[in-house]
C-alpha positions in Angstrom: -7.9 -63.1 -125.1 -7.2 -59.3 -125.9 -10.3 -57.8 -128.0 -9.6 -54.9 -130.6 -11.3 -51.8 -129.7 -11.6 -50.1 -132.9 -12.3 -46.6 -133.5 -14.5 -44.7 -136.0 -11.9 -44.8 -138.7 -11.2 -48.4 -138.2 -7.5 -48.0 -136.3 -7.2 -49.8 -133.0 -5.9 -47.8 -129.9 -2.4 -49.3 -130.4 -2.3 -48.0 -133.9 -3.5 -44.4 -132.8 -1.0 -44.7 -129.8 2.1 -45.8 -132.1 1.3 -42.8 -134.6 1.2 -40.3 -131.8 4.5 -41.9 -130.6 6.1 -41.2 -134.0 4.7 -38.2 -134.5 6.1 -37.0 -131.0 9.4 -38.6 -132.0 9.6 -36.9 -135.1 8.9 -33.7 -133.4 11.4 -34.3 -130.7 14.3 -35.0 -133.3 13.5 -31.7 -135.2 13.4 -30.0 -132.0 16.8 -31.5 -131.0 18.3 -30.4 -134.4 17.2 -26.8 -133.8 18.8 -26.8 -130.5 22.1 -28.4 -131.7 22.2 -25.4 -134.4 21.5 -22.8 -131.7 24.2 -24.6 -129.7 26.9 -24.6 -132.1 26.1 -21.0 -133.4 26.3 -19.9 -129.5 29.7 -21.7 -129.4 30.8 -20.0 -132.6 29.8 -16.4 -131.3 31.4 -17.2 -128.0 34.7 -18.3 -129.5 34.7 -15.2 -131.7 34.1 -12.9 -129.0 36.9 -14.5 -126.5 39.1 -14.3 -129.8 38.5 -10.3 -130.1 38.8 -10.1 -126.1 42.4 -12.0 -126.3 43.5 -9.3 -129.0 42.1 -6.3 -127.1 44.1 -7.6 -123.9 47.3 -8.0 -125.9 47.1 -4.6 -127.2 46.3 -3.6 -123.8 49.2 -5.3 -122.4 51.6 -4.0 -125.0 50.6 -0.4 -124.4 50.9 -0.7 -120.9 54.3 -2.0 -121.3 55.2 1.0 -123.6 53.9 3.2 -120.9 55.9 1.7 -118.0 59.1 1.7 -120.2 58.4 5.5 -121.1 57.7 6.3 -117.3 61.0 4.5 -116.1 62.9 6.2 -119.0 61.4 9.8 -117.8 62.0 8.9 -114.0 65.8 8.3 -115.0 66.0 11.8 -117.0 64.4 13.4 -114.3 67.0 11.8 -111.8 69.7 12.8 -113.9 68.3 16.5 -114.1 67.9 16.7 -110.3 71.5 15.5 -110.1 72.9 18.1 -112.7 70.9 20.9 -110.7 72.3 19.8 -107.6 75.9 20.2 -108.9 
C-alpha cells in the first residue's frame, strides 16, 4: 500500500503537485489570452496597412495611366507638327 508523505503544512505531495499544475495551467491560459490579443492586433494592423498600400497603388496606377495618355497625346501633336513643318 502507498503511504502518504505529508509536508510540514499538512498537504500531501500529490496535493502540492496538483496545486502547482493548476497554477501553471492558469498562467498558461492567461499567456495564451495575451498571445491571442497580440495576434489579433497584429492582424488588424496588417490589414489596415495592406488596405492603405492598395489605395496608394491604385492612385499610382491612375497617375501613370494619365501620364501615359498625356505622353501619347503629346506624341501625336509632335508628329503632326513635324508633318506640318515638312509640308
